[in-house]
C-alpha positions in Angstrom: 0.7 54.0 24.6 3.9 53.9 22.6 6.0 57.1 22.3 7.0 58.5 18.9 10.4 57.6 17.6 10.7 61.0 15.9 8.9 64.2 17.0 9.2 67.4 14.9 7.8 70.5 16.6 7.3 73.9 15.0 10.1 73.2 12.5 10.8 76.3 10.4 13.6 77.4 8.1 13.9 80.9 6.7 16.4 82.2 4.1 16.4 85.9 4.6 12.8 86.9 3.9 11.8 83.6 2.3 10.3 80.9 4.5 11.2 77.5 2.9 9.6 75.4 5.7 6.9 76.8 8.0 5.9 75.4 11.4 6.0 71.6 10.6 4.7 69.3 13.4 5.0 65.6 13.0 5.1 62.5 15.1 6.5 59.2 13.7 5.5 56.1 15.6 7.6 52.9 15.8 7.3 50.8 12.7 5.4 53.6 10.9 6.4 54.6 7.4 5.6 58.1 6.2 6.1 60.0 3.0 6.8 63.7 2.5 5.4 64.7 -0.8 4.9 68.0 -2.7 5.8 70.0 -5.8 9.3 71.3 -6.5 10.1 74.1 -4.2 7.8 73.0 -1.4 10.6 72.5 1.1 11.0 68.7 1.2 14.8 68.8 0.8 15.1 71.6 3.3 13.0 69.6 5.8 15.2 66.4 5.3 18.4 68.5 5.6 17.2 69.9 8.9 16.2 66.5 10.3 19.5 64.9 9.2 21.6 67.8 10.6 22.8 69.2 7.3 21.0 72.4 7.9 20.1 74.3 11.1 16.4 75.2 11.6 15.5 78.8 12.2 13.0 77.6 14.8 11.6 74.4 16.2 12.9 71.1 17.7 13.7 67.6 16.4 13.4 64.8 19.0 14.7 61.3 18.4 13.7 58.7 21.0 13.1 61.5 23.4 16.5 63.1 22.9 16.8 66.6 21.3 18.9 66.3 18.2 18.2 69.8 16.9 21.4 71.3 15.6 23.6 68.2 16.0 26.1 67.6 13.2 25.1 65.1 10.5 27.6 62.4 11.6 26.3 62.4 15.1 22.7 62.2 14.0 23.6 59.4 11.5 25.2 57.4 14.4 21.8 57.7 16.2 20.1 56.1 13.2 18.9 59.0 11.1 20.5 59.7 7.7 19.7 61.4 4.5 20.0 59.5 1.3 20.5 61.2 -2.0 18.8 60.5 -5.3 22.0 59.2 -6.9 21.9 55.4 -7.0 25.4 54.1 -6.4 25.0 50.5 -7.3 27.1 47.9 -9.1 25.1 46.9 -12.1 27.3 43.9 -12.8 26.4 42.4 -9.4 23.2 40.8 -8.2 20.8 42.6 -5.9 22.0 40.5 -3.0 25.7 41.2 -3.8 24.9 44.9 -3.8 23.4 44.6 -0.3 26.4 42.6 0.9 28.7 45.4 -0.2 26.8 47.9 2.0 26.7 45.5 4.9 30.4 44.8 4.7 31.1 48.5 4.8 28.6 49.0 7.7 30.2 46.3 9.8 33.7 47.5 9.0 34.7 44.5 7.0 35.3 46.4 3.8 38.7 47.8 4.9 40.1 44.4 5.9 42.8 43.1 3.6 41.6 40.1 1.5 38.0 40.5 2.6 35.7 38.8 0.2 32.0 39.4 0.9 31.0 36.3 -1.1 32.8 34.2 1.6 31.2 35.9 4.6 28.1 33.8 5.4 27.0 36.1 8.2 26.9 39.0 5.8 25.1 36.8 3.2 22.4 35.8 5.7 21.9 39.4 6.9 21.6 40.5 3.3 18.9 37.9 2.6 17.1 39.0 5.8 16.9 42.6 4.5 15.7 41.5 1.1 13.0 39.3 2.8 11.9 42.3 4.9 11.5 44.3 1.7 9.7 41.5 0.0 12.2 41.2 -2.9 14.2 38.2 -1.8 13.0 36.3 -4.9 15.2 38.7 -6.9 18.4 38.2 -4.8 20.3 36.0 -7.3 18.5 36.1 -10.6 18.0 39.8 -11.1 20.8 42.2 -11.7 20.5 45.7 -10.3 20.3 47.3 -13.7 17.4 44.8 -14.6 15.6 45.8 -11.4 16.0 49.5 -12.3 14.6 48.8 -15.8 11.7 46.9 -14.2 10.9 49.8 -11.9 10.9 52.3 -14.7 8.7 50.0 -16.9 6.3 49.7 -13.9 6.1 53.4 -13.6 5.3 53.8 -17.3 2.4 51.3 -16.9 0.9 53.1 -13.9 2.3 50.9 -11.1 4.1 53.8 -9.5 1.4 56.4 -9.8 0.7 58.4 -6.6 -1.5 61.3 -5.9 -0.2 64.4 -4.2 -3.0 65.1 -1.8 -0.9 66.9 0.8 2.6 67.3 2.2 2.6 64.3 4.5 1.2 61.0 3.5 1.1 58.1 5.9 1.2 54.4 5.2 1.4 52.1 8.2 4.1 49.5 7.7 4.0 46.8 10.4 6.7 44.2 10.7 5.5 41.4 12.9 8.7 39.5 12.6 10.4 41.2 15.5 
């Protein structure tokens, strides 16, 4: 049997007399995708802040690949592969979807600080960007769709019911299997 990639045990956060997160237990298996859903004030952001190291839990443990990461600072947890993203979308609307991904990959690989680095000339970065877009199933949009057009399409899809979800609980699971590797 495969071990969980992430194990949350008895995770709790209190602010004075108010309990924001209470006794959360969760195992995330390799290649599994989960969603934490709930109404405003349910503790979702507090939960993510504890997992990413931005906030210390009052009780409980967070294990990543069998290593206790509870209480580590965010930069150390990020280097281990867990990071919190914010709802602010920092994209370049004048660039294609692929070009936006190339900017991120260039920064990730440390190429963005090199003098005269031009991402459009880096074929390794281009291939890696296309690989990510294929994994997400949006490689058909790589060159023809601008980021602002993609955002408009997503909003239009939500208006027509494509993005509707139900909030049946605080943790929803959707198995996402990647058989490519």
